[in-house]
N, C-alpha and C positions, 0 to 999 in steps of 0.2 A: 504493499500499498503506500503511496505516496505521502510524504510527510505534508502537514499543514502548511508549512512555507512554502515547500516546492510545487505545491497546489496553487497557493496564491499567487507566486511569482509567475507560475507558465500563463495563468489567465492574464496577469497583467502585462505580460510579454506579448502575447498573442493578440489579446482583445484591445487591452489599453483603456476604451473608453467603456468597458462592458461594467454593469452593475451585479454582483452576484447575490441572490436572495438567500443561498447557504441555507440554513436550517431556520430560517424565521417564523415565528407562528404568528400568524395575524388575527387580532382578536377585535371585534366591533365595540366589546365592553369594556372591561379593565383591560391594563396592558398585560398582553401576554409574553412569555420569553421562553428561550430554550438555553438550559445551562449545561455546560461541560463539565465533568467532575474528574477528569484525569489529569495528570502532569502532562502526558505523553501526546495530547491534543487527539485521542483516539474518540470515537464516536460513543459517548456512553452518556446519554442525555434524558433528563426529565422537564416536564412544563409545570411552572408555577405561576400564579395569577398574583399579579402586584396591585398594590393600592392605586386607584384612580388619582390622578392629580391635575387638579385646576390650574392650567398655565396661567388664567387671568388673575387668581388671587394667590398663587404659589402655595397652594395649601392642598394637603391631603383631604380627599372625601371619606376616606375609611380608615379605620386604625390596622396598624400592624398585628402581628398574630401575638406578640409577646410584649407591645408597648406602643405608642403612638408614633406616627412618623415625625413629629416634633422632637423625638428624642431617639433617633435611630439606632445609637449606641446600644440601645436594650436589647436590639436584634437585627440581624441582616436577612432581607427577604429573598437574596440567591445565595447559591453555594460558591465555593470555590471554583476557581478556573473560568473558563469562557461563558459568557451570557450574551445572547443576540437578542434584541427586541427594537420596539419602535416607539417613539414620541411623536405625538402632534402637538404642532406650533402654529401659530396663525393661519390656520386652514390647511396646512401643508403637513405631511407624513415622512418622517425621516426615519431611516434604519439605524441602530449602533452596535457594536459590538463592544462590551465592556469584559475587565479581566480583573477578578480579585485574587490576590496572591494565597497560595495556602497556608500560609504562615499568619495569614490574617486573622484575628478573633473577634475582639470586642471595641479595640482602642481605636480612636479616631487617627486616620490615616491620610495624608495629602490624595489629591485627586488631578491626574494629567489626563486634559483634553487633546485628543491627538488627531490633528485634520489634514485630510488627504489633499492630493493635487488634482488638478483638472483630470476628468475621466477616469478616475479612479474610485475606489470605495473603502469603508472603514476597515473590513477583514484584511484589505490588502496593505493599507498603511500600517496596520497594525503588526501583520507578518513583516514586511521590509524594514521597516523602523526597529524592529526587534524590542520595541517597548513592553510587551508583557513579560518578556524575559528579564527585562531589567526590573519590572515591578515585583515579580517573585523574588528578586535578590535582595531589593532596597525596601520591599514593604510598604508599596502603594497601590492606588487603584487607577488603572488607565480605561478610557472610554474612547472609541474611535467611532465617531459618527459617520454616516453617509450623506453627500450632498444630493440636491436633486437637479431635474433638467428645468431650465426655464429662465434664466435669468438672461436679459438682454438677447443676442441671437444665438448664445451658446447652445448646443445639443448635447452636451456631455455632462453628467454630473458635476457640481461646481459649487462654491460657496460665494455668494454674491457679495461683493465688494461695496456695492451701492445699494441702497433700499430700493425695490421694485413694488408695485403694485400687488398686494398680495402676498408678498414674500418680505421677512426681515428675519435674516439668518443671525444677527445678533442677539434678537429676543429668543430665538429658538435656543443659542447658546446658555444663556441665563436659564431658559425651561430645562434644558437637558442637566444643568448642575443641580437645580431643584430636585428633579427625577432620580438622578443618581444618589443624592442623599438620602432618599425614602428607600433604597434599595439595598444601600450598604454604608455602613459607619466611616464618615470621611471628614475631615478637617476643613471646612468651610473658610478658613483664615489662609489655607496652603492649597489652593487651586491653581494649576498654572494651564497654559496653552503652548502648543507645539504644532508646526505642520510643515508640509513640503509644498513649494510652488505656491499654486492657489491656494494651499493650505497655509502656506507661508506668510502670503498678504494678509490671510484672513486672521491669522493669528496677532500679527502687528496691528491691524485694526482693532482688535479687542482690547490691546493696550489704551486705546482712545476710549472705545465706546462702552468697555465693560471693565474698567479699571477697579471699579469699587468692588469686584466680587472676584476678580483675576488677581493673585499675586505677583506675577511674572510671567514672561513670555520668552519662547526663544522660536526663531523662526529660519527655516532651513531652504535655501535657493529661490527666495524672494521676500522682500521688506518693503513696507511703505509707511511713510508717515502722513495721515489724511491731511489736507489744508485746513480743515476744519475741527483739528484735534482740541478737544476741551478735556484733557485729563484732569480728573479731579484728585490725584494723588500721583506723586512720583511713584515709578515702579522697575524693576530689575528688568531691561530688555537686550537679549543677546540675539545675535543672527549669525549664518556663516554663508558664504557666497563665494563660488569659483568667478575667477576673472574671465574663464573661457566660455561661460555658459552662452549657449546660442538660443535657448528658450527664453529666457529673462536675462537680458543681456546686463552684464554687470556695470557697464558706463552708459547705460540708457541708449539712446539713438533713435527710440520708438519702433524698430524692427527687428522681429522674431522669427524663428523658423515657422512659428505658429501664423505669422502675419502681423499686421501693423495694429498697435493698440497704445492709447495714452498712458497705461500703466507701464510699457517697455520704455517710455522715454524717462522713467525714473532712474536715477545714479544712485546704485545701491550704499556706497558710502556717505552721501550727501543725506540720504534718508535717515541715517543713523546719525549723522550730527544732528539733525532737525528734533531728533527724540533727545539729544544731549542738552541741546539748547533750551528745549522744552522743560526739561528738569534741572536746570541750571547748573549744568557740571561745570566744574572750576579748571580742571586739568586733562590734560591729554597725554597719554603715552603709549609708544609701539614698542613691541617685543615680537622676536620669532618665537614660531610654535613648530616645532620639527624642521624639516628641509624646505618645506613650500607653502607654509601657512604663517601668515602675520596678522598679529593680534593687537587690536588700537582699544585701548581702556579711557573709557571717559567718566572719571571718579571726581570725589568732593561734591556730588550731586546733591540735591534737594532730599532730604529725609534720608540720607547716606545709602542710597542705591548707586548701581553703576551701570553704565552702558556699555556693552562688548560687542565688538566685531571683527569675525575671523574672515580673512580674504585668502582664498587658496588659489596660489599662482598657478595658471593654466588648468584649474579644476572646471568642470563642467556643471551640468543640471543634475546634481546626484546629493544623495543623503551619506554622507562619509561615515564609514564604520560598517555599513551595511553590505553583506556579501551579494545581495541584489545588484548594489551598485557596481560592484565590480562585474558583474555577469552581464551588464550593459552597457560596458563603457564605450563599445563601438558604435552605440545609439546616442548614449545620453553624455558621453564625454568621461573625463578623466576623474577619478576618485581617489582623494589622498588618503594615506595611511595614518597622516598626522594627526588626525581628529576624529574621534566618536561623537556624531552628533546626537546620539541618544544618549549614551553616558556622561559626556559632559555637558550637553545642555540640559539634562536634568540635575546634574550636579550645580549647574549655576543657577537655575530656578531655585532650587531646594534652599538656596540662601535666605529667600525671601517669604514674608507671610504679611498678611493685611494689617497684623498687629505690630509689624515692625516697621 
């Protein structure tokens, strides 16, 4: 039997824009989910029913089995391992994959929201980023949602960077955090966002639009500072980008292998400088990281945060540290061994909490 990682990579490599329904259980009433209960990702699943969550009030309509969802540390509604489910927000339905480590008992642990790139989906993002494996090692929960088709002229799953009629993915992100908090015990002061490409843009958007809920972000292969950013607090912002990225150009220019778009006019280092200016950072220093990567650190920022940008010389449109990135270097460009975007990205985010 192919491993779960190999299956996800196979479909991502050949189909790219496909969305896998996997083992989702669709329910017209309470949210129905399917739970994986093995560490080897084999198929050993059961179905449970979760409390209905009213996205308008962010409150549960039913009590949990052993305690109310307002105090989720009394119980977890899902088992350890993988959980596939759905959430409705703003009239749209989004699938998601959640991983709860087998080491987790009842204590409140961090939550990482993991956002995929254009045409991908949550399970694929979970697989090639390796975040479930790190979650097991470090003891946090990770959720990887799947976008929907329909923003602007895109015909692939995506995250809407701008608001469109009938669609608000930032609100969905807030609703997803609320839903996960009813499913498993998480520390709402330590919620983080990371993502690849379109998911990297979206993660950095959340730094402005949802920074009262998210403690820090780490963007991979795309970052943006919205012109109308009105961050209510300073927060840790990290990003990594390859200088030879042909999908999201490092130096802007407006043209990508995907075509022309205003997003591709953004100069990646300049976007990070804008975050540093927004957070009133006082000092800048640079240092090499390995043979090919240079780190720029903006420090002495408001509230003690830092803004960090890793530039990979000759790097492509990749997730450094992922075996998948190495497997598709001929298509997406060089992936450095200097940096692990999962392990080191989480390490950066984990320095921060909403109370810090």
